[in-house]
N, C-alpha and C positions, 0 to 999 in steps of 0.2 A: 637366848634372849633375843627378842625381835628388835630390829633396828627401828629407831623413831626419827622423825624430822628434827626434833629438838636436839637429839644426840649429834646429828649430821651438822646442824648449825654451830653447835658448841665445838665440835671437832674442827671445823674450819677456822674458827677463831683462835684455836690453839696450834694451827698448822698441820693438823692431821685430817685424813680423808678415808672413807671406806671403799673397799673393793671386794667383790664376790670372787670365789675360786670355782670355776666350772668343775675342775678335776677333784673337787672336795665337796660335791653336791651343793655348790654355791654358798658354802660357809663364808661369812663376811669377816674380813680382817681390817684392822686400822693401819694406815701407813704414814710414817713421818720420815721422808727421805732425808738424808744427810746433805744431799745436793738437790736443789729444787729447780725446775724449769719455769721460766717466765718468758713472756715476750714483752720487752720494753715498748710502751705505746708509742714511742717516737722511732722505734727501731724495726717496725714491720717491713719486711723486704717483699716487694711485689715485682715478680718477674716481668719481662717484656710480653711474653705470651699471656700472662694473666692480666696485665694491663690492657692488652688488646681485646681480650674476652670481656672485660668490664666496659670498655668503650663501645663494644658491639651492641650493648644493651640486650643481650641474648637472656640475661637474667633480671628478675627483680626481687626484692627481699621483703619479708615480713618478720615481725617479731610476735612471738607467742600466739600465733594463729592455729598451730597444731602441735602443742608441746608433746602430747603422748606419741603421736605419729613420729616425731623427731627423735625422741629417746629410743623408741622401738626400732627405728631405722638404724640408729647407732648400735643398738644391741645385735642387730643382724649382721652389721659390719664387723663388730667385735664382741662376739657372744662369750668371750672368756670371762669377763668381770661384771657385766650388766645383767644381773638377775631380775627375776620378777619381783623380788623383795626391793632391790634397788629401784626398779621402775616405779613401784608403788610409792616409796618414800620420796622420790623426787617429783612424782606427780603431785603429792601432798605439798612439797616445798613450793611447787609452782602455784598451787591454789592459795598458798599463804603469801605469795608475792616475792619469794626469794629465788626460785628457779625460772630461767629464761630460756626460750628456744629462739634461734635465729635461723629462719628458713630461706633457702634459695629456690626460687620458682622459675619454671620455664614459660614461654609464651602462652602456654595452655593453662597456666596457673598451677601446674602439678609441682609438688615438692621433689626436686631433683638433687638436694644436698642440704646440709645445714649443720648445726652444732647445738649443744645445750650446756649450761653451766649454772653456777649459783652466784648471786650477788649479795654481798654484805657490806654496808658502808660504801667505800669507794674501791672495793676489791671485787674482781670477777674471777671465779674459779671455774675455768674451762674444764669440762668432763670428757666430752667425746664429740667426733665429728664424723660425717658420712658423706658419700656422694654417689649418685646414679650417673650423672653426666659430668664429663671432664671439667675440672676447675670449679665445680659447684661447692665444694666444701671450702676450697681456698677463697672463693668469692664471699662466702658467709663469714669467713674470718676477717677479711678486709671490712666488710659491712660492721661486724662486731667491733672491731677496733675504732672505726669512725664513730660508732654509737658510744663507746666508752669514752673517747676524747671529748665528744659533744657533752657528755654528762660529768665531766671532771673526775673520771676515775683515775686511780693512781697505780693499780696493780692488775696485771692479767697473768694469772697463775696457770701454767700448762701442767703442773704436777711434775712430769718428767719431760725431758727433751727426746725426741726421736730424730732421726735423720731428716724425715719430711718436715718437722716443725723447725729444725735448724735452718733449712732452706728459706723459711719464712721469717727468720729473725729471732727464734727462740735461743735463749742463753741459759747456762747453768749458773746458779749462785749457791754459796754455801748457806746451810740452815740458819745460821745466826743472822746474816744479812737478809735472808728471806723474812725472817721473824720480825725484824726491824721494819721492813717494808710493809709487811702485813699489819703490824700494830699501827703504823702511821695511817694505813688506808682504811682500817675499820674503826679508828677512834673518832 
């Protein structure tokens, strides 16, 4: 059965998300972790070196200027779970106004990092990030958090935490607590 944009939206509202498996010919599975990763919007950690990079004005940021390029760059960065079917569905979600890309650009206006995810209500579900230049994905995350706060979002879901995301303030919460936050954010 082919994955649809409506299924993905419905899944997010229930606390589940799809991922393809490269080692199984990109078969798509649904995930509902017992422990969920989030970044509290007031808990983003910005290192001294990242602050210095941001102050240097080395980067500027755009939103939704090149969604497909952003998701494809993420798939090259992490080709394990972002299949062509996932790309197609998320591009459709973008056209519907649910999926967003936050692009980091250099002085030549080239995309050198970024991330994408899905917004439903006041919840943002971060999917993947990439960088070509140092700090470019982290800078995109800072830009995303500023945008989420300016737009009164309540939840930044990272699905899982990684060592990298933990350095940026990601924390683990139990599924029940996550679902409470999710319901509050999407209602």
